[in-house]
N, C-alpha and C positions, 0 to 999 in steps of 0.2 A: 351294649353287651346283653342285657336282658330285654325282653319285649314288653316290659311293664311301663307304667307311667305314673309320675306324681299326679295326684288328682286335685289338690287344693292349694291355692296360693294364699297370700297375705289377707285378702279380703275375707276368706273363710275364718281366719284367726280372729279378725276384728269383729266379725258378725257373732262368733261364739262368745267373745268377751262381752258384747252387748247383751246377748241373750241371758247369760247367767250373772251379769253385772259383777265381773271380777277381772282383776289384772294379775292374777296369780298363775305362775307356771311352775310345775314340779320338775326338779332335776332328779332323775331316777338313776342312781349309781349303785344300787344294791348289787352285790356280787357274791360269787361262790367262794367260800372259805373252807378251811380244813374241817371235814366232818359234815359239810353241808352239800347236798346233792343239787344238781341242776333243777330237779323237780321241786325241791324246797324253795329255790330262788324263784321259780316260775309261780308257785303258789303265792309267795309273798308279793310278787309284782301284781298278780291278778287280784289279790285281796285289796291292795291299795287302789287299783284302778276301779274296782267295783264300788268303793266307798267314797271316792273323791269327785264324782261327776258334777255335783252341784256347786263345787267350789273352785276347781282347777280348770283353767281354760285349755292349757296345752301341757305336753310332757316332753321334756328334753331327756333323751336316753343316751347315756354315755357308754364308752367302750367297756368299762367293767361289766355292765349288765349284758351288753351284746356278746362279749367274749364268753361270759358265763353260760349264756343260754344258747348261743348259736343263731345264725341268720334265719333258719327255717322256723325255729321256735318264736323268735321275735316277730316274724311275719304273721304267724298264727295269732299271736296276741294282738297285734295292731289291727288285724282284720276283725277281731271281736270287739274292739273298743274304738270304733270310728267316730264317736262323738267327741273325742279329744283331737287336738292338733298336735301332731308328732314331729319333733325336731331331732335329727340325727347329729349327735356330737361325736363325729369320727376323728376329730383332731386333724383335719385335712390341711396338710402343709407339705406339698410334694410337687413333682414335675407333672406336666400336663396329662400324660396317659394314665398315670396313677390317680390323679385327681378325677378324671373321667370315670375310671374304674370304680373308685370309692363312691362316687355319686350314683353310679348304676346299682351298686350294692344297696345303697340307701333306698333307691327306687324299688328294688326287688322286695325289700323288707316292708315296704308300705309307708315310709316316712313322707311327710309333706314338705319338709325343708331340711337343709343341711347347713352346718357351720363350717366356714373356711377361714383360715388365718391369712390376713391381708399381707403379711410380711413376705409371702411368696411372690408378690408382684402380679401385674396383670398378664403380660405376655407369657403364655404357657402355664399360667397359674390361675388367677381369679377369673380371667376371661374364659378359660376352659370350664370352670365350675358353673359360671353363670350361663354360658351357652348350653351346656349339657342339661342343667336342671330346668332352665326356662323352657327349653324345647320339649320337656316332659311335663310342664305345667306346675312345677314346684317353685320354692323360694330359697334364696341364699342369704345367710347372715354372715357378716364379716367381723372377725375379731381384730381390733386395732389397739387394744390395751388389755393388760392383765394385772392382777392384784398382788402377785407374789413379788418379793423384793428384787429378784433378778430381772423382772420385766422393766425396771427403771434403768437398767444398764444399756439396753439397746432398743427393745420393742417400743416402749412408751415414749422414748425420746423422739421417735419418728411419727408420733400420733397424728398430727395434722396432715402430714403427707399421706399416711395410710388411709385416713378417712376420705380425703379427696380422691385418691386412687380408687378406692372402693366405690365411690359415687360414680366415677367415670366408667367403671366396669359394669355398673347397673345392678348392684346388689339391692336386696329388698329391705335390709335392716342391719342393725349392728348389735354385737354383744359387748357390753361395757360394764366394768366392775362397779357395783354399788358402794364398795368400800373406798373408791376413789371418785367421788361425785364430780370433781372438777373436769374429768374427762367426759362425763355425760353432758355437762354444761357446754364445754367446748365443742363437742360434736353437734349439739343441737344448734349452736350458732352457725355452724357450717352447713348442715343439712336442712335446716328449717323444719317444716312439718312434713317433708316429702317422704321420709323413711321412719321406720319404727325402731325403738331401742329396747332391748331386753337386758336386764341387769341381774347378774348372779352375785353371790356373796352376802346374801341377806341371812341373818340369824347366826349360822355356824361360823361364818368368817367375820362377823362383827357388825355389819351394817344393820340398822334398825328398820323395822317395817315402815314402808312409805317414804323412806329417805330418798331412794332413787327416783321415785315418781316426782317428788318435790323438785328435784334438780333437772327433770326433763325426760326421764325414761317413760315408756309406755307400759311395760310389764316388769314385775320383779320375779326372779327365779329363786325358789327355795328348795333345797334338797334335804340335807340331814335334819333341818329344823322341822321337817314333816315326817319323812320315812323312818327316822331314828327315834321319833317321839314315842312315849308310852301309849299315846292315843293319837295316831296320825290323822284320823278323820276329824277329831275335835280341833286339833291344831290347824288343819287346813280351813276349817270353818271359821276359826278365830282370825286367821290371817286374811282370808278373803273378805271378811267384814271390814278390815282396815285397808283393803286394796280394791275398792269398788270402782267399776268403770264409770258409773254415774255417781257423782258426789252428793246429789240431792236426796 
């Protein structure tokens, strides 16, 4: 759809983690509320990114922030902060042509990777995302389990099938809840060391720092525990010290 291209794959993410010795990824879900202008949101985002370079490897940006600022504003921000690895959390779970369109939007905004829900299946779903993103040089992360109670009703019951399906589709990594470490352990048994695991749910949702890494994740994702803190930079520094890439 757009003539742009994802520029950096998983190897860039790993290289940055090694360079700053951190396994910390920021979940950025700040959004516009009553009485708050898009300009205020943008300033808040840029202030965070200005201060977190030494501690945060990558930034997962969710729909609340994207919808609050708009694609062009997000693109301008990402162009200014290329030292981070950017992951688009667009909640992709749709039919093929919509999947491709959303991936092209992520590409236009300057993201390095997208998150796709494995429950859509391969044919006309995951395959479309992987082919579209890989052809542009980016990476795809697959969601195979979630932490809310309703996930246990359908999604999480099919966990092993979804992990294997995602592997067959050629995804680059997985998003698995730190609050349910058994899924991290199960996934690691299936995928071995061939793919990376990013785990959200740390701090605000109850998982403790380092717990997901202990069970086999490569990175921990923290959102409100950083951006909603009274001193986000100090919190990120504290967390990164507990989430070092090199333990020595």
